[in-house]
N, C-alpha and C positions, 0 to 999 in steps of 0.2 A: 602564582599557584597554578598547578595543572590538575584538572578534575577529569575523572572517567565519565564522559558524557555519551560515548558511543559515536562521537564525531571523529572524522579523519581530518587532519590538517598538517600544514608544514609551517615552520617558523621562517619568515622571509628575512631579507637582509636588514630591514628597518626594525625588526624585533616584533612584528605583528604576526599573528597566526592567520594564514590563508585557509579558509574552509574548503575542503575537498569533497565532502559528502559524509554519509553515515556508513558504519560497518555492518549495519543491519538494514532491514527494509522498513524502518519506522519513518513516517512522514508527519508533518504538522498540517492539519486541515482546519482552517477557521478556529485556530487556538487549541485544537484537540490533537494529541499525539495518537496516531493510528498505526498499528502494525499490519502492513500489507500481507505478510505471511500468515497471520491469523485469519484474515478474510479468505485467503486461498485455501487454508486448512478446512474452513467451514464449507466452502463451496465444493471441495473434492469429496465430501461425505455424502453428497446427493447421489442417489443410485444411478442416475443417467450421466453424471459428469465424469469424463475421462481425464481431462487436463484443463487447468485454468492458470491464468496469469492476471494479477491485479497490479495496477500502476496508478500513479497520480499524474495529472497533466494540468498545466495552466492554460486557461482560455485567453482570448484576446483582451479581456478586461483585467487579467492578472489573477483571477479567482482559480484556486486549485479545486479539482474534482477528482474523484476516484472512479476508475474504469476497470471492469472485470471482463476478461475475454475467456470464453468457455468453449471447449470441444465436448460434444455430448454424443451418447450412444443413439439416442432417439431425439426426435424433434420435440421441443417443449418451449413454452414462451417465457419471457423474462418475468412476468407477474407470478408464474408458478414458482420460479426459483426465489424470487423476492419473498413470497409467502413462506417458503421452506425455511429461509434464513431467519425470518421474524419469529417463527415457531421455535427456533433454536434458543432464543433468549430466555 
């Protein structure tokens, strides 16, 4: 059976599917599915944020973390932005 999971793959010569990635920006972090685009959409609503990119990255221990890169109009610190995002919940 083939299911629509949002994953891209190809059927190899042995009959197995080789995973190529996702067609969206959803990642799995510590068992939770996270949509990176949703985080970007929240960040961009801040009055000083001009552009943002959110990505996941594996550290040396193999743990995935989420990183957000932000271009802003004015200087502000990460704690201010973190508080802004927490107030959105």
